C-alpha positions as CSV (number, residue, x, y, z in Angstrom):
1,M,2.3,-4.0,8.7
2,Q,1.9,-3.8,12.4
3,G,0.4,-7.3,13.8
4,L,1.5,-9.2,11.0
5,L,1.2,-12.9,11.9
6,R,2.6,-15.7,10.1
7,G,1.9,-19.3,11.1
8,T,-1.2,-21.3,10.5
9,F,-4.9,-20.5,10.2
10,L,-6.2,-17.5,11.6
11,S,-9.7,-18.9,11.8
12,L,-9.7,-22.3,13.5
13,A,-11.3,-23.2,16.8
14,L,-11.9,-26.3,18.9
15,A,-14.9,-28.4,17.8
16,L,-17.2,-28.4,20.5
17,S,-20.6,-30.5,20.5
18,R,-23.9,-28.7,20.4
19,P,-27.4,-29.7,19.4
20,A,-27.9,-29.6,15.7
21,G,-30.7,-27.2,13.9
22,A,-30.8,-23.9,12.6
23,Q,-30.6,-21.3,15.4
24,P,-30.1,-17.7,14.4
25,S,-27.5,-15.8,16.1
26,G,-26.5,-11.9,16.0
27,A,-29.1,-9.4,15.5
28,P,-32.8,-10.7,15.3
29,L,-34.2,-11.1,12.0
30,P,-37.5,-9.9,11.1
31,D,-39.6,-12.4,9.6
32,A,-39.6,-10.4,6.0
33,A,-35.8,-10.5,6.2
34,R,-35.6,-14.4,6.7
35,P,-34.1,-16.2,3.6
36,D,-35.3,-19.6,2.5
37,T,-32.9,-21.7,4.4
38,A,-34.5,-24.9,3.8
39,S,-33.9,-24.4,0.0
40,I,-30.3,-23.2,0.4
41,R,-29.6,-26.3,2.7
42,Q,-31.2,-28.6,0.2
43,G,-29.1,-27.1,-2.6
44,L,-25.8,-27.1,-0.9
45,A,-26.6,-30.7,0.4
46,A,-27.2,-32.0,-3.3
47,A,-24.0,-30.3,-4.4
48,L,-21.7,-31.9,-1.7
49,G,-23.4,-35.5,-2.2
50,S,-21.8,-38.1,-0.6
51,D,-18.5,-36.2,-0.1
52,A,-19.8,-34.4,2.9
53,E,-22.5,-33.7,5.2
54,I,-24.2,-30.8,7.1
55,I,-24.2,-31.2,10.7
56,R,-25.7,-28.0,11.6
57,T,-26.8,-24.5,10.2
58,E,-27.4,-21.1,11.7
59,L,-28.2,-17.6,10.5
60,H,-26.0,-14.7,11.4
61,S,-26.4,-10.8,10.8
62,G,-25.6,-7.3,12.4
63,L,-21.9,-7.9,12.0
64,S,-20.0,-4.8,12.1
65,E,-17.3,-6.1,9.7
66,R,-19.7,-6.5,6.8
67,G,-23.3,-5.9,6.4
68,G,-25.9,-8.6,5.2
69,I,-27.4,-12.0,6.3
70,F,-25.3,-15.0,6.4
71,W,-26.4,-18.6,6.5
72,L,-23.4,-20.6,7.9
73,A,-23.3,-24.4,7.1
74,H,-21.1,-26.5,9.6
75,V,-19.9,-29.1,7.1
76,R,-18.0,-32.4,7.9
77,T,-16.3,-33.8,4.7
78,L,-16.4,-37.6,4.6
79,R,-13.3,-37.9,2.1
80,S,-10.1,-36.2,1.9
81,G,-9.0,-34.4,-1.2
82,D,-9.1,-30.9,-2.8
83,Y,-12.7,-29.4,-3.0
84,S,-14.2,-26.6,-4.8
85,L,-17.6,-25.0,-4.2
86,R,-19.5,-22.4,-6.3
87,Y,-22.7,-20.8,-5.7
88,V,-24.9,-18.3,-7.4
89,H,-27.7,-16.1,-6.2
90,E,-29.6,-13.1,-7.5
91,Y,-28.3,-9.5,-7.3
92,I,-30.7,-7.2,-5.9
93,D,-30.3,-3.5,-7.2
94,R,-31.7,-1.3,-4.6
95,V,-30.9,2.0,-6.4
96,R,-31.9,0.8,-10.0
97,P,-34.4,-2.1,-9.3
98,G,-35.9,-1.4,-13.0
99,D,-32.5,-1.2,-14.7
100,P,-30.1,-3.2,-12.3
101,L,-26.2,-2.9,-13.0
102,Y,-26.1,-6.9,-12.5
103,T,-28.3,-9.5,-12.3
104,H,-26.4,-12.4,-10.4
105,V,-23.4,-12.8,-8.0
106,E,-21.1,-15.8,-8.0
107,H,-19.1,-16.9,-5.1
108,T,-16.2,-19.4,-5.7
109,T,-14.0,-21.1,-3.2
110,A,-11.6,-23.9,-2.5
111,F,-10.4,-25.9,0.4
112,S,-8.2,-28.9,1.1
113,V,-9.0,-31.9,3.5
114,G,-6.2,-34.2,4.8
115,E,-6.6,-37.5,6.6
116,A,-7.6,-37.7,10.1
117,G,-5.0,-36.2,12.3
118,C,-3.0,-34.6,9.6
119,A,-0.5,-31.8,10.3
120,R,-2.6,-29.0,9.0
121,K,0.1,-26.4,8.7
122,A,2.8,-28.6,7.4
123,E,0.6,-30.3,4.8
124,G,-1.0,-27.0,3.7
125,R,-4.4,-28.3,4.5
126,T,-7.5,-26.4,5.5
127,A,-9.0,-29.2,7.7
128,C,-8.4,-33.0,8.4
129,L,-11.2,-35.7,8.3
130,G,-13.0,-35.3,11.6
131,D,-12.9,-31.5,11.5
132,V,-16.0,-29.3,10.9
133,I,-15.7,-26.5,8.1
134,V,-18.1,-23.5,8.4
135,I,-19.2,-22.5,5.0
136,P,-20.5,-18.7,5.3
137,V,-23.4,-18.4,2.3
138,M,-24.7,-14.9,1.5
139,A,-28.3,-15.1,2.2
140,G,-29.6,-11.4,2.5
141,D,-28.4,-7.9,1.9
142,G,-29.6,-6.6,5.3
143,R,-33.0,-5.2,4.0
144,G,-34.2,-8.5,2.7
145,P,-33.5,-12.2,1.5
146,L,-31.6,-13.1,-1.6
147,G,-33.1,-15.8,-3.7
148,G,-32.3,-18.3,-6.6
149,H,-29.3,-20.1,-4.8
150,V,-27.6,-22.6,-7.2
151,F,-24.8,-24.7,-5.9
152,E,-21.9,-26.7,-7.5
153,A,-19.2,-28.6,-6.0
154,S,-16.6,-31.1,-6.9
155,R,-13.7,-33.1,-5.2
156,R,-10.4,-34.3,-6.6
157,G,-8.8,-37.2,-4.9
158,D,-6.0,-36.5,-2.5
159,A,-3.1,-35.3,-4.4
160,G,-0.6,-35.9,-1.6
161,A,0.7,-33.7,1.2
162,W,2.2,-30.4,0.1
163,Q,5.3,-29.5,2.3
164,R,5.4,-25.6,3.1
165,F,8.5,-23.9,3.4
166,E,9.3,-23.0,6.8
167,E,12.3,-20.5,7.8
168,P,14.9,-22.1,10.2
169,A,14.4,-21.0,13.7
170,P,16.3,-17.7,14.7
171,A,19.5,-18.6,16.2
172,D,19.3,-15.9,19.2
173,G,21.3,-17.0,22.3
174,R,19.2,-14.3,24.3
175,A,16.0,-16.3,23.8
176,A,16.9,-18.6,26.9
177,T,17.1,-15.6,29.1
178,T,14.1,-13.7,27.9
179,P,10.9,-13.7,30.1
180,N,8.4,-15.5,28.5
181,P,5.0,-15.9,30.6
182,A,3.5,-17.9,27.6
183,A,5.5,-21.0,28.1
184,P,4.8,-23.9,28.1
185,Q,2.0,-23.2,25.4
186,L,4.4,-21.1,23.4
187,R,8.4,-21.4,23.6
188,Y,10.1,-18.2,22.6
189,L,12.9,-18.9,19.9
190,G,14.0,-15.5,19.3
191,T,13.6,-12.6,16.7
192,R,13.5,-12.6,12.9
193,L,14.5,-9.5,10.9
194,A,12.9,-8.6,7.7
195,E,14.1,-5.7,5.3
196,M,12.2,-4.5,2.5
197,P,14.0,-1.9,0.2
198,H,11.6,0.8,-1.3
199,R,11.5,1.4,-5.1
200,A,12.9,4.9,-4.3
201,L,15.7,5.4,-2.0
202,G,15.2,4.0,1.5
203,E,13.9,0.9,3.2
204,T,11.8,-0.6,6.0
205,M,12.7,-2.9,8.8
206,E,10.3,-5.1,10.7
207,L,11.2,-7.4,13.8
208,S,8.9,-10.3,14.7
209,A,9.2,-12.6,17.7
210,V,9.1,-16.3,16.7
211,F,7.3,-18.9,18.8
212,E,6.9,-22.8,18.6
213,A,3.7,-24.4,20.2
214,G,4.1,-26.7,22.9
215,A,1.7,-27.9,25.4
216,P,-2.0,-27.6,24.8
217,G,-3.8,-24.7,26.1
218,A,-5.4,-21.3,25.4
219,L,-4.2,-17.7,26.2
220,E,-4.2,-14.1,25.0
221,L,-0.5,-13.4,23.9
222,S,0.7,-9.8,23.8
223,V,4.1,-8.8,22.1
224,G,5.1,-5.2,22.1
225,G,1.3,-4.3,21.9
226,T,0.2,-6.8,19.4
227,T,-2.3,-8.9,20.9
228,V,-3.3,-12.5,19.7
229,P,-5.8,-15.2,21.0
230,V,-3.9,-18.3,20.7
231,V,-5.2,-21.7,21.2
232,V,-2.8,-24.9,21.2
233,V,-4.2,-28.5,20.7
234,A,-3.0,-31.9,20.8
235,R,-2.1,-33.3,17.3
236,G,-5.1,-35.0,15.9
237,T,-7.8,-32.9,18.0
238,P,-10.8,-32.4,15.8
239,V,-11.3,-28.5,15.4
240,T,-13.8,-26.2,13.5
241,V,-12.5,-24.1,10.6
242,L,-14.0,-21.1,9.1
243,L,-13.5,-21.1,5.4
244,E,-11.6,-18.0,4.8
245,H,-11.4,-17.1,1.2
246,E,-13.8,-16.6,-1.6
247,R,-13.6,-15.2,-5.2
248,I,-16.6,-12.9,-6.0
249,R,-18.1,-12.2,-9.4
250,E,-21.0,-9.9,-10.0
251,Y,-22.2,-10.1,-13.8
252,H,-25.3,-9.0,-15.9
253,Q,-26.5,-12.3,-17.5
254,Q,-27.9,-10.4,-20.6
255,A,-25.4,-7.4,-21.0
256,G,-22.5,-9.8,-20.3
257,F,-20.5,-7.4,-18.3
258,A,-19.0,-8.3,-14.9
259,S,-16.8,-7.2,-12.1
260,H,-14.5,-9.4,-10.0
261,T,-13.6,-8.8,-6.5
262,G,-12.5,-11.0,-3.4
263,S,-13.6,-11.8,0.1
264,Q,-12.0,-13.0,3.3
265,Y,-13.8,-14.2,6.4
266,S,-10.6,-13.7,8.6
267,T,-10.6,-14.0,12.5
268,D,-8.1,-13.0,15.1
269,V,-8.0,-16.4,16.5
270,L,-4.6,-18.5,15.6
271,L,-4.7,-22.2,16.4
272,L,-1.4,-24.1,16.6
273,Q,-0.4,-27.9,17.0
274,P,2.7,-28.6,19.0
275,G,5.7,-27.9,16.7
276,D,3.9,-25.3,14.7
277,R,5.6,-22.0,14.7
278,M,4.3,-18.4,14.6
279,D,5.6,-14.9,14.1
280,V,4.3,-11.7,15.7
281,E,5.5,-8.4,14.5
282,F,6.3,-6.2,17.3
283,L,8.6,-3.5,16.0
284,S,9.1,-1.5,12.6
285,R,11.1,1.4,11.3
286,T,11.4,3.2,8.1
287,V,14.0,5.6,6.7
288,R,13.5,7.6,3.5
289,G,16.3,8.9,1.3
290,R,19.0,6.6,2.3
291,D,19.5,3.1,3.4
292,F,20.1,2.0,7.2
293,T,23.7,2.2,8.6
294,G,25.4,-0.7,9.9
295,P,25.1,0.6,13.6
296,E,21.4,1.4,13.1
297,K,20.5,-2.1,11.7
298,E,22.6,-3.8,14.5
299,A,20.7,-1.7,17.2
300,F,17.3,-2.4,15.6
301,R,18.3,-6.1,15.4
302,R,18.9,-6.5,19.1
303,S,15.7,-4.9,20.4
304,M,13.9,-7.4,22.6
305,P,10.1,-8.0,22.6
306,E,8.2,-7.6,25.8
307,I,6.0,-10.6,26.3
308,T,2.8,-10.6,28.4
309,V,-0.2,-13.0,28.7
310,R,-3.6,-12.5,29.9
311,P,-6.6,-15.1,30.1
312,F,-7.9,-16.0,26.7
313,R,-10.7,-14.1,25.2
314,V,-12.1,-13.2,21.7
315,D,-13.6,-9.8,20.8
316,R,-16.8,-10.8,19.0
317,E,-17.1,-7.5,17.5
318,R,-13.8,-7.7,15.6
319,R,-13.6,-9.1,12.1
320,F,-15.7,-12.3,11.7
321,N,-14.8,-13.6,15.3
322,A,-18.6,-13.9,16.0
323,F,-18.9,-16.8,13.4
324,I,-16.7,-18.9,15.6
325,A,-16.8,-17.5,19.1
326,E,-19.3,-19.8,20.6
327,H,-17.1,-22.6,19.4
328,L,-14.1,-21.8,21.0
329,P,-12.7,-23.9,23.9
330,A,-12.4,-21.2,26.5
331,G,-13.7,-17.5,27.1
332,R,-17.3,-18.3,26.3
């Protein structure tokens, strides 16, 4: 897949101070569409208890990626460990209000918090103590508010660091001579080849450029047409994290049937700490009905990426970038 990124969290941003309070952002909301944010905040705060604190909130709507009204809770955890969060709200059937397909929607997510200054990527953590986690809560469907929010949260004590598997750096002697304007923030290490046989005869090869984070800084990296906003922060720098994944279950409380889906609040921004690595796919080729010949494979492997750099910027209209854009260290 073109533009595949491997590395660390795609949705991290530096935490910048800003006055607390519930300030709406995105498209303005009419009074009739405003959810009961006081009740939602009270429910989440009670569920988190003494494990975390809500430091600010905001409303967000008018997102091109997904419709609806989001209540964003900026939460700072006070204890490390593995957290789980579940909330339920009423389902509004706009087509059949008298005979709704479902009655409730359940959202479930989990995140892991390490000690202050933890190596997020290496330890498989969502955040470290001192970081801020942005939790999106569905508060309206775009035509009106949702009600009946009930929250549950739990924390399991720190189970210890989980060491991720990281492939060895590619041994590419040409890396030292490849023009790399992304240095010193990103050191170019070489290319990595991925081979994927098809179920039927044929295969796909993908070539990625591998970088290692170095000096702190922000830039927009482009590799063979794939563009990535990148932020490198000094290890131990507090960040703001957009909670990415959740499971969604829509169900009918009386009839007993349900449907299951997933949701992802992904962004374009890639945050690294010194020593972290990232891969950016820049070339792909597929053959069908046969395998690649040795010369074809070698010629593909020897392809070199064109690396260019522009000033750091984030497109607010893409994905869920608007949720974190104002908290980024540059390009505001």
